[in-house]
NUBA-117680 format. One line per field, with one value per residue (C-alpha): x, y, z. Coordinates in pm, whole numbers, plus 50000, padded with zeros to 5 digits. Layout:
east: [X, ...]
north: [Y, ...]
up: [Z, ...]
END
This chain:
east: [42008, 42181, 42172, 41879, 42019, 41853, 42106, 42461, 42495, 42816, 42843, 43128, 43119, 43278, 43268, 43382, 43416, 43491, 43182, 42973, 42852, 42835, 42818, 42698, 42705, 42514, 42707, 42522, 42345, 42439, 42322, 41982, 41685, 41504, 41185, 41032, 41085, 41041, 40809, 40964, 41265, 41306, 41487, 41527, 41731, 41595, 41815, 41740, 41994, 41900, 41825, 41625, 41471, 41445, 41698, 41587, 41680, 41617, 41788, 41609, 41469, 41671, 41590, 41767, 41934, 42252, 42115, 42388, 42287, 42612, 42397, 42558, 42335, 42448, 42344, 42404, 42460, 42623, 42874, 43204, 43195, 42837, 42925, 42846, 42488, 42433, 42354, 42200, 41944, 41940, 41634, 41629, 41261, 41137, 40921, 40632, 40351, 40142, 40423, 40348, 40673, 40800, 41090, 41357, 41604, 41767, 42061, 42163, 42524, 42638, 42873, 43113, 43291, 43370, 43690, 43662, 43812, 43838, 43651, 43548, 43400, 43202, 42977, 42644, 42498, 42157, 41909, 41563, 41361, 41248, 40907, 40880, 40617, 40581, 40612, 40271, 40195, 40427, 40759, 40929, 40964, 41360, 41323, 41123, 41348, 41659, 41568, 41833, 42045, 42136, 41771, 41502, 41407, 41662, 41592, 41895, 41998, 42123, 41855, 41648, 41286, 41028, 40930, 40685, 40711, 40364, 40221, 39978, 39783, 39469, 39259, 39051, 38851, 38715, 38766, 38961, 39207, 39456, 39694, 39960, 40107, 40449, 40673, 40782, 41123, 41252, 40912, 41011, 40823, 40829, 40718, 40911, 41259, 41148, 41022, 40670, 40331, 40221, 39948, 39850, 39510, 39391, 39131, 38992, 38818, 38635, 38694, 38472, 38711, 38425, 38518, 38446, 38599, 38848, 39055, 39347, 39631, 39682, 39937, 40302, 40439, 40791, 40913, 41095, 41088, 40755, 40672, 40279, 40251, 39864, 39683, 39352, 39091, 38895, 38636, 38699, 38539, 38816, 38607, 38643, 39021, 39158, 38912, 38980, 39239, 39405, 39538, 39797, 39844, 40073, 39983, 40146, 39902, 39960, 39815, 39583, 39669, 39541, 39704, 39988, 40029, 40394, 40334, 40107, 40114, 39840, 39815, 39601, 39421, 39546, 39901, 40130, 40406, 40561, 40687, 40333, 40182, 40428, 40352, 39960, 40066, 40298, 40026, 39758, 40010, 40127, 39823, 39731, 40101, 40168, 40408, 40598, 40759, 40914, 40748, 40862, 40609, 40480, 40454, 40086]
north: [33889, 33607, 33638, 33419, 33103, 32948, 32663, 32612, 32349, 32167, 32141, 32025, 32122, 31930, 32070, 31903, 32155, 31881, 31706, 32016, 31858, 31966, 31725, 31890, 31678, 31802, 31661, 31765, 32082, 32262, 32569, 32435, 32666, 32550, 32344, 32632, 32824, 32556, 32289, 32028, 31749, 31624, 31790, 31782, 31993, 32095, 32190, 32347, 32489, 32854, 33017, 32760, 32557, 32253, 32040, 31988, 31754, 31695, 31483, 31193, 31323, 31313, 31354, 31527, 31861, 31756, 31582, 31413, 31346, 31273, 31260, 31365, 31515, 31576, 31872, 31840, 32089, 32357, 32520, 32657, 32975, 33051, 32963, 33308, 33259, 32985, 32942, 32653, 32757, 32547, 32567, 32373, 32252, 32136, 31821, 31822, 31589, 31480, 31543, 31906, 32090, 32438, 32667, 32750, 32902, 32946, 33066, 33113, 33011, 33165, 32912, 33213, 33119, 32790, 32638, 32539, 32227, 32014, 32003, 32279, 32245, 32537, 32601, 32750, 32972, 33003, 33316, 33375, 33289, 33601, 33683, 34048, 34101, 34471, 34489, 34661, 35026, 35186, 35005, 35184, 34998, 35001, 34824, 34553, 34487, 34464, 34313, 34048, 34104, 33713, 33584, 33478, 33832, 33910, 33721, 33584, 33797, 33666, 33486, 33362, 33240, 33509, 33560, 33733, 33857, 33835, 33924, 33710, 33830, 33685, 33797, 33555, 33789, 33994, 33700, 33900, 33769, 34044, 33959, 34208, 34214, 34364, 34317, 34117, 34013, 33875, 33936, 33874, 33981, 33644, 33810, 34098, 34216, 34496, 34491, 34372, 34574, 34363, 34318, 34057, 33887, 33740, 33479, 33325, 32984, 32746, 32388, 32318, 32510, 32766, 33119, 33331, 33642, 33811, 34125, 34266, 34519, 34824, 34794, 34824, 34960, 34850, 34705, 34365, 34410, 34595, 34719, 34708, 34729, 34680, 34494, 34306, 34201, 33862, 33774, 33410, 33273, 33086, 32734, 32807, 32899, 32556, 32501, 32795, 32837, 33200, 33182, 33478, 33492, 33730, 33873, 34074, 34325, 34370, 34621, 34505, 34121, 33900, 33927, 33687, 33493, 33524, 33262, 33175, 33010, 32891, 32882, 32725, 32415, 32347, 32498, 32486, 32373, 32311, 32673, 32795, 32545, 32646, 33003, 32977, 32753, 33031, 33274, 33073, 33047, 33403, 33530, 33831, 33935, 33941, 33692, 33746, 33544, 33506, 33254, 33096, 33154, 32851, 32853, 32823]
up: [45405, 45201, 44819, 44709, 44514, 44216, 44155, 44002, 43729, 43681, 43293, 43047, 42703, 42437, 42093, 41764, 41496, 41214, 41305, 41385, 41693, 42064, 42357, 42688, 43004, 43306, 43598, 43925, 44067, 44377, 44548, 44509, 44689, 44993, 45003, 45146, 44844, 44571, 44747, 44571, 44646, 44320, 44014, 43629, 43402, 43058, 42790, 42436, 42182, 42060, 41837, 41663, 41973, 41735, 41935, 42304, 42577, 42951, 43228, 43421, 43759, 44058, 44422, 44720, 44775, 44559, 44295, 44059, 43678, 43491, 43150, 42815, 42550, 42189, 41971, 41597, 41299, 41524, 41243, 41372, 41165, 41309, 41677, 41794, 41683, 41909, 42276, 42521, 42775, 43085, 43307, 43625, 43735, 44070, 44006, 44275, 44347, 44058, 43807, 43838, 43750, 43834, 43701, 43953, 43756, 43424, 43204, 42855, 42791, 42474, 42284, 42197, 42526, 42412, 42302, 41981, 42010, 42329, 42651, 42886, 43248, 43365, 43658, 43521, 43774, 43715, 43773, 43836, 43527, 43345, 43485, 43517, 43778, 43665, 43295, 43311, 43183, 43447, 43306, 43004, 42684, 42728, 43059, 42917, 42651, 42865, 43201, 43257, 42960, 42949, 43039, 42809, 42791, 42554, 42219, 42022, 41712, 41392, 41176, 41488, 41447, 41515, 41886, 42098, 42438, 42618, 42979, 43150, 43465, 43616, 43903, 44060, 44257, 43957, 43696, 43462, 43255, 43120, 42827, 42739, 42382, 42464, 42175, 41867, 41767, 41410, 41230, 40847, 40565, 40360, 40012, 40011, 40119, 40359, 40696, 40777, 40862, 41170, 41416, 41658, 41679, 42027, 42026, 42329, 42272, 42512, 42592, 42275, 42062, 42011, 41987, 42312, 42228, 42000, 41915, 41766, 41826, 41598, 41323, 41349, 41010, 40866, 41190, 41217, 41622, 41679, 42012, 42114, 42455, 42420, 42707, 42653, 42916, 42898, 43149, 43263, 43578, 43806, 43735, 43363, 43361, 43284, 43027, 42804, 42516, 42432, 42065, 41970, 41573, 41423, 41075, 40794, 40663, 40284, 40079, 39799, 39901, 40171, 40519, 40560, 40890, 41051, 41291, 41605, 41958, 42195, 42595, 42842, 42759, 42426, 42463, 42155, 42350, 42696, 42739, 42655, 42891, 43177, 43145, 43178, 43491, 43654, 43559, 43735, 44050, 44057, 44269, 44045, 43961, 43590, 43441, 43112, 42880, 42522, 42288, 41956, 41684, 41530, 41146, 41004]
END
């Protein structure tokens, strides 16, 4: 059986260490999956500079089995002495009818591979987007944290923004929405120079913003990268699924003081970002399979 293909990007990197800027040119995509696998014949590439995720870009939408883009994007403030901390995440999306997009493949390209001066053209071979269909209770913690060493499963080290790994599953037959809080990364104690004591609060809101249900994990003490592996089940009818919002808030529990919010995300109707909206959409389309994604926490 042939190896499944997820797309190969023709990319040129041009790094200027004096200007501290990186130019990334996406020329074309080859090895695109068949229509039967993606349901689309139009394509778009999304780029984001990691670990901060503040600088993002995307190509125009191109049609056909061999789309050509030849578009250049500029990323600023990429310090040469910190080059090992940076990476560019590429994601190929299949654009379907009614502008509904679906992720086909992704790759994180670490800038340690770059020439520090001059151009470098490389094929970026995409991999399946990190969706563990089974990061449920049968899967050990070490497997969850290491699946796909270069995929978005692996959170970038060195001063990253705090992130959380969440697994979503919806069973349309029973109307049960399961949210698994798997692990956190780079949780910081803003007030003190020691790792925080953290817990995650989950709140389900209806379309009017009214609270339907809430719950929270147990506290993980003194861990910047805590492992929770706790699953919470909400009763949500299929007709309600597009009208609810699930908020995950991460708190640092402090003795004798008020709790301190480390950050939050929201998924569903009022998603806090594109990644969160895509995760919710993938969950709805996954026919009862769990879909896991890393999410960068927003500051309160």
